C-alpha positions in Angstrom: -44.9 -59.1 6.9 -42.8 -58.4 3.6 -45.3 -56.0 2.6 -45.2 -54.1 5.8 -41.3 -53.7 5.3 -41.8 -52.5 1.6 -44.4 -49.9 2.9 -42.4 -48.6 5.6 -39.1 -48.3 3.1 -41.3 -46.2 0.9 -42.8 -43.8 3.4 -39.0 -43.2 4.4 -37.9 -42.4 1.1 -41.0 -40.1 0.4 -41.3 -38.3 3.8 -38.5 -35.3 3.7 -35.5 -35.4 6.2 -36.2 -32.9 8.8 -32.6 -31.0 7.8 -33.2 -31.2 4.3 -33.9 -28.1 2.3 -36.0 -27.5 -1.0 -33.9 -26.9 -4.2 -35.2 -23.1 -4.3 -33.8 -22.7 -0.5 -30.6 -24.2 -1.4 -29.7 -21.9 -4.2 -30.9 -18.8 -2.1 -28.0 -19.6 0.5 -25.5 -19.7 -1.8 -23.0 -16.9 -0.8 -23.0 -13.7 -2.9 -19.6 -12.7 -4.2 -17.7 -10.1 -1.9 -17.7 -6.5 -3.4 -14.0 -4.7 -2.5 -13.2 -1.3 -1.9 -9.4 -1.2 -2.8 -7.7 2.6 -1.3 -4.5 3.3 -2.7 -2.7 6.1 -0.8 0.1 8.3 -2.5 3.5 8.5 -0.5 1.8 7.6 2.8 4.3 6.2 5.3 3.9 4.4 8.8 3.1 7.7 10.6 -0.7 6.5 11.4 -1.6 7.0 14.8 -2.2 3.3 15.8 1.5 2.2 14.3 2.9 4.3 17.0 5.8 5.4 15.0 5.2 9.1 15.2 3.4 10.2 18.2 2.4 13.3 16.4 0.3 11.8 13.6 -3.4 12.2 13.8 -5.3 9.5 11.6 -8.7 8.9 13.5 -10.3 7.1 10.2 -7.3 5.0 9.5 -7.4 4.1 13.1 -11.0 3.3 12.8 -10.5 1.1 9.8 -7.8 -0.5 11.7 -10.3 -1.5 14.3 -12.7 -2.9 11.8 -9.7 -5.6 10.5 -6.4 -6.4 10.5 -3.3 -4.2 10.4 0.0 -5.4 8.8 2.4 -3.5 11.3 5.3 -4.4 9.1 4.4 -4.2 5.4 7.1 -3.2 3.0 6.5 -1.8 -0.6 8.2 -3.7 -3.3 10.0 -0.8 -5.0 10.5 2.8 -3.0 9.3 4.7 -5.7 5.8 5.4 -7.2 6.0 3.9 -10.7 7.7 0.4 -9.9 5.7 0.0 -6.6 2.5 0.3 -8.1 3.5 -1.6 -11.2 4.6 -4.7 -9.4 1.8 -4.6 -6.6 -0.7 -4.6 -9.2 1.0 -6.9 -11.9 2.0 -9.5 -9.2 5.3 -9.3 -10.8 8.5 -8.2 -9.0 10.9 -5.3 -10.5 13.5 -7.6 -11.4 11.0 -9.7 -13.3 9.7 -6.8 -15.5 12.5 -4.4 -15.6 10.4 -1.5 -14.0 12.5 -0.4 -11.4 12.5 3.3 -10.8 10.3 6.4 -11.8 10.9 7.1 -15.5 10.6 3.2 -16.3 7.3 3.5 -18.2 5.0 0.6 -16.4 2.6 0.3 -19.7 5.7 -1.1 -21.5 6.8 -3.4 -18.6 3.4 -5.1 -18.3 1.3 -7.1 -20.3 -2.0 -5.5 -20.7 -4.9 -7.9 -19.3 -3.0 -9.4 -16.4 -3.3 -7.1 -13.8 -5.3 -7.4 -10.4 -8.4 -5.2 -11.8 -8.7 -7.4 -15.0 -9.2 -10.5 -13.0 -12.4 -9.1 -11.3 -13.4 -7.8 -14.7 -13.1 -11.3 -16.3 -15.3 -12.9 -13.3 -17.7 -10.4 -13.8 -17.7 -7.4 -11.3 -18.2 -3.8 -12.2 -14.5 -2.8 -12.1 -14.2 1.0 -11.2 -11.3 3.2 -10.7 -10.7 6.7 -9.8 -7.3 8.8 -9.2 -3.8 7.4 -8.7 -4.1 3.4 -8.7 -1.4 3.0 -11.6 1.4 5.7 -12.0 0.5 9.2 -13.2 -3.2 8.5 -13.3 -2.6 6.2 -16.3 -4.4 2.6 -17.1 -5.2 -0.1 -19.4 -8.7 0.9 -20.3 -9.6 -2.7 -21.3 -9.1 -4.1 -17.4 -11.8 -1.4 -16.3 -15.4 -1.1 -16.8 -15.1 2.8 -16.0 -12.7 5.0 -14.9 -13.1 8.7 -13.8 -12.1 11.4 -15.9 -9.8 13.7 -14.1 -9.8 16.4 -16.6 -10.0 20.0 -15.2 -9.3 18.5 -11.6 -6.1 19.4 -9.8 -4.2 16.8 -7.7 -1.9 19.6 -5.8 -4.7 22.2 -5.2 -6.1 25.0 -7.1 -3.3 27.6 -7.6 -0.5 25.7 -5.7 2.7 25.5 -7.1 5.2 22.3 -6.5 7.9 24.9 -5.1 10.7 22.9 -6.5 9.5 19.7 -4.5 8.4 20.9 -1.4 5.6 23.2 -0.3 6.2 26.6 0.9 4.1 28.7 3.4 0.3 28.3 1.9 -0.1 31.6 -0.4 -3.7 30.4 -1.5 -6.9 29.4 0.7 -7.7 26.1 0.0 -11.1 24.3 0.3 -11.3 20.8 0.8 -13.1 20.3 -2.8 -9.9 22.2 -4.3 -8.1 19.0 -4.3 -8.9 16.3 -6.8 -8.9 13.8 -4.0 -12.4 15.1 -2.9 -14.0 14.6 -6.5 -12.1 11.1 -6.3 -13.8 9.8 -3.5 -17.2 11.6 -4.3 -16.9 9.3 -7.7 -16.2 6.3 -5.7 -18.9 6.5 -3.1 -21.4 7.4 -6.2 -20.4 4.0 -7.7 -20.7 2.0 -4.5 -23.9 3.3 -4.3 -25.3 2.4 -7.8 -27.5 -0.5 -8.1 -26.4 -3.4 -9.9 -26.5 -7.2 -10.3 -23.0 -7.2 -10.2 -20.6 -7.2 -7.1 -18.2 -4.3 -7.6 -14.4 -3.9 -7.2 -13.7 -0.3 -6.9 -10.4 1.3 -6.5 -9.9 4.7 -4.9 -6.5 6.4 -5.5 -5.9 9.3 -3.4 -3.0 11.5 -4.4 -2.0 12.9 -1.0 -0.1 13.2 1.0 2.0 13.3 -2.5 4.1 16.4 -2.9 3.5 19.6 -2.6 2.2 19.2 1.1 -0.4 21.5 0.4 -4.3 21.4 2.3 -6.8 24.0 3.4 -5.4 25.9 6.6 -7.2 24.1 9.2 -5.5 20.9 8.7 -1.8 22.8 9.8 -4.0 24.7 12.7 -4.1 20.9 14.6 -0.1 20.8 14.1 1.0 23.9 15.7 4.8 24.4 14.4 6.2 25.1 17.9 5.1 21.6 19.0 6.7 19.9 16.0 9.3 17.3 16.9 12.1 16.0 14.4 12.2 12.4 14.0 14.7 10.3 16.0 17.9 10.8 14.3 21.7 10.8 14.4 24.0 13.4 12.4 26.7 10.8 12.4 24.5 8.1 10.9 26.2 7.8 7.3 29.6 7.2 8.8 29.3 3.4 8.4 27.4 3.2 5.3 28.9 2.4 2.1 28.9 4.8 -0.8 26.4 3.3 -2.7 24.2 3.8 0.2 25.3 7.3 1.0 24.6 8.3 -2.8 20.9 7.2 -2.3 20.6 9.1 1.1 21.7 12.3 -0.8 22.7 14.4 2.1 24.2 17.2 0.3 20.6 17.6 -1.5 17.4 18.1 0.3 18.9 17.5 3.5 21.4 20.4 3.1 18.6 22.6 1.9 16.4 21.8 5.0 19.2 22.6 7.2 20.0 25.8 5.3 16.3 27.1 4.8 15.5 26.1 8.9 12.4 24.5 7.4 12.7 21.0 8.7 9.9 21.2 11.0 8.0 23.2 8.7 8.1 20.3 6.3 7.0 17.6 8.8 4.1 19.9 10.0 2.8 20.3 6.3 3.3 16.3 5.7 1.1 15.5 9.0 -1.4 18.1 7.7 -1.5 16.7 4.5 -2.1 13.2 6.3 -4.7 14.5 8.2 -6.7 16.0 5.0 -6.2 12.4 3.6 -7.7 10.7 6.7 -10.6 13.0 6.4 -11.1 11.6 2.8 -10.8 7.8 4.1 -13.4 8.6 6.6 -15.8 9.6 3.9 -15.3 6.2 2.3 -16.0 4.4 5.4 -19.1 6.6 6.3 -20.4 5.4 3.0 -19.6 1.7 3.7 -21.2 2.1 7.1 -24.4 3.5 5.5 -24.6 1.0 2.6 -26.4 -2.3 2.7 -23.1 -4.0 1.4 -21.3 -3.2 4.7 -21.1 -7.0 5.6 -20.2 -8.2 2.1 -17.2 -5.6 1.2 -13.4 -6.5 1.7 -11.6 -3.3 2.2 -7.8 -2.8 1.4 -5.9 0.2 1.9 -2.5 0.6 1.5 0.3 3.5 0.8 2.7 2.8 -2.0 5.7 3.0 0.0 7.5 5.0 2.8 8.8 8.3 3.2 12.1 9.3 4.9 12.0 13.1 6.7 16.0 13.7 7.5 16.5 9.8 8.8 20.0 9.2 7.6 20.2 12.6 6.0 17.8 11.4 3.3 14.3 12.7 2.4 11.6 11.4 0.2 11.4 7.8 -1.0 14.3 6.5 -3.3 16.1 4.1 -0.8 16.3 0.9 0.9 16.2 1.6 4.5 12.8 1.3 6.9 11.4 4.4 6.7 11.5 4.8 2.7 10.1 1.4 2.3 7.6 0.7 5.3 3.9 1.9 4.7 0.6 1.0 5.9 -1.6 -2.1 5.2 -5.0 -2.7 6.6 -7.2 -5.7 5.4 -11.0 -5.6 6.4 -12.6 -9.1 5.3 -16.1 -9.9 6.7 -16.0 -13.9 8.0 -12.1 -13.8 7.9 -10.2 -11.0 9.9 -11.1 -10.5 13.2 -12.0 -6.6 14.3 -9.2 -4.7 15.8 -6.2 -7.3 15.1 -2.9 -7.1 14.1 0.1 -8.9 12.6 3.8 -8.1 13.1 5.3 -10.5 10.7 6.9 -8.7 7.7 5.4 -8.9 4.9 5.6 -6.9 1.4 3.2 -5.6 -1.0 3.5 -8.4 -3.7 1.1 -10.4 -1.6 -1.6 -8.1 -1.9 -2.7 -9.6 -5.7 -3.2 -13.1 -4.5 -4.8 -12.0 -1.4 -7.6 -10.1 -3.0 -8.1 -13.0 -5.4 -8.2 -15.3 -2.4 -10.6 -13.5 -0.4 -12.8 -12.9 -3.6 -12.9 -16.9 -4.3 -11.1 -16.1 -7.5 -8.0 -18.1 -9.0 -4.4 -16.5 -8.8 -3.0 -16.3 -11.8 0.4 -18.3 -12.5 2.3 -15.1 -13.1 1.7 -14.0 -9.3 4.9 -13.9 -7.4 3.5 -13.2 -4.2 2.1 -15.5 -1.6 -1.5 -14.7 -0.4 -1.8 -13.4 3.1 -5.2 -15.2 3.9 -3.8 -17.7 6.5 -2.2 -14.4 8.1 -5.6 -12.6 8.0 -7.1 -15.7 9.8 -4.3 -16.1 12.3 -1.8 -13.6 12.7 0.3 -16.3 14.6 0.8 -18.6 11.6 4.1 -19.7 10.8 5.3 -17.3 7.9 8.6 -17.8 5.9 8.4 -15.3 2.9 10.8 -12.3 3.3 9.5 -8.8 2.4 11.8 -7.8 -0.4 12.4 -4.4 -1.6 13.9 -3.3 -4.7 15.6 0.1 -6.0 17.0 0.1 -9.2 19.0 -3.2 -11.0 20.7 -5.3 -8.3 19.6 -2.9 -5.2 17.7 -5.0 -2.8 16.6 -5.0 0.8 15.4 -8.2 2.8 13.4 -8.0 5.8 12.9 -10.9 8.1 11.8 -11.0 11.6 14.4 -8.5 13.3 16.8 -8.1 10.4 17.2 -5.9 7.3 19.9 -6.8 5.1 20.6 -4.6 2.2 23.3 -5.4 -0.8 23.8 -2.9 -3.5 24.5 -3.6 -7.0 28.7 -2.8 -6.3 28.4 -5.8 -3.6 28.4 -3.5 -0.6 26.1 -4.2 2.5 24.2 -3.2 5.4 22.6 -5.4 8.2 20.3 -4.2 11.1 19.2 -5.6 14.0 16.0 -4.6 14.7 15.4 -6.1 18.2 18.2 -3.4 19.2 18.3 -0.8 16.7 14.8 0.2 15.3 16.1 3.0 13.7 18.8 1.5 11.6 21.8 3.5 13.6 24.3 0.6 13.6 25.5 -1.2 10.4 26.6 -4.6 11.3 27.4 -5.9 7.9 31.3 -5.7 8.6 30.9 -7.7 12.0 31.8 -11.1 11.5 29.9 -12.5 14.2 26.8 -11.9 11.6 28.4 -13.3 8.7 26.2 -16.4 8.7 23.0 -14.4 9.2 24.1 -12.3 6.0 24.8 -15.6 4.1 21.2 -16.6 5.0 19.5 -13.4 4.0 21.7 -13.0 0.9 20.4 -16.7 -0.5 16.8 -14.8 -0.6 18.0 -12.4 -3.5 17.0 -12.9 -7.2 19.5 -15.4 -9.2 18.3 -13.7 -12.4 17.6 -10.0 -12.8 16.0 -8.4 -16.0 18.6 -5.7 -17.3 17.3 -1.8 -16.5 16.2 -0.1 -19.9 16.3 3.4 -20.7 14.2 5.7 -18.7 12.1 8.8 -19.3 11.9 11.9 -16.9 9.4 11.6 -14.7 10.1 14.2 -11.9 8.6 17.0 -13.6 4.9 16.7 -12.6 3.6 16.2 -8.9 1.7 13.1 -10.4 4.5 11.4 -11.6 7.3 11.2 -8.8 
């Protein structure tokens, strides 16, 4: 009997378990690191079709991307200007931490080389390629990239197009799609995605359009007849309850006065919508390439606009202010195995969360200097409780706090604005002086930073269409 028991015991140890796998099979089942396509769009506000902010917008490819994953319908920039917005997003550090507050604060002097998001993927063994405008002015730390596209000889504005003092006048040149640098930027990114290599890729595609000048081939304008253009919802008396600091940001006697005088308000909107349509076409080319790629099911796609844009709301134009229009921009994420197709999250979030989110999705450690909270819980379930406010900073000690239904603005001089988006989505009624909302103001003010790095001396960056 003892020998029989011993025989049975040995037999069980020697015969493989039905669910066991050979060591070689286990190694084959190890998940491959995901690729990342990181799409940055310059000056793209929330006028994309699926967000329904402007019914005139036509962005079928951005909408196509939204159907593939998750849209954050209330996403906000860290700063409403190109240079500080990109510096914050890509470094993971708030403007009040770095001192990079405005255009003209040289971002390289405020950030530490080797800490930016691309560098984390390079350290993890990725091929890290970049093209176009990722950081401000097409600049970058070369040590953080495997390769970066040479843009020499390419025109971000379009061949033969002048800036026209900031806004595009009627087209005087016959542009083709390939006359604008974004076409070549997309070509470069598609080529690098299709190259065979043992490494996973992180490819950043920086599209300049719809940045000024709003100039694209004529066929895009034809889709938006001028006689059908509608002005955005606005009130002529909208600045009457705004403190002087806010009126100064609005600048009603500058761009807005010029557009009222010239009668080209609708023409500017037509040009912007046309330029967004050109950008949407290029995004479609990227998505087509992903669809045809064997990497399709293992590629994370992140698309973001660096800030919003105003078109006469509050008599304000461009970015450079703390209201909803200049701070809100698209944020879309497709993460295979994490996001569900066609989902939307309406929690207010800001772009400081992008750094940690992309690291989380790629299973990379999040560096300790990163200040934003990863959005991965929301990507898995958009109804997850979220207590982080969306914060936007424009200049030293000027901030907006966006939570749930509220936007609270406090300027450096202590003056305030408060808007209830549940009743006032276009921010026409400043409630800051209404004592009934004093408690709300106090709670939101507690979110403001206690310590802020002083602003340094700025350089003039308004002379080039690449730099503002």
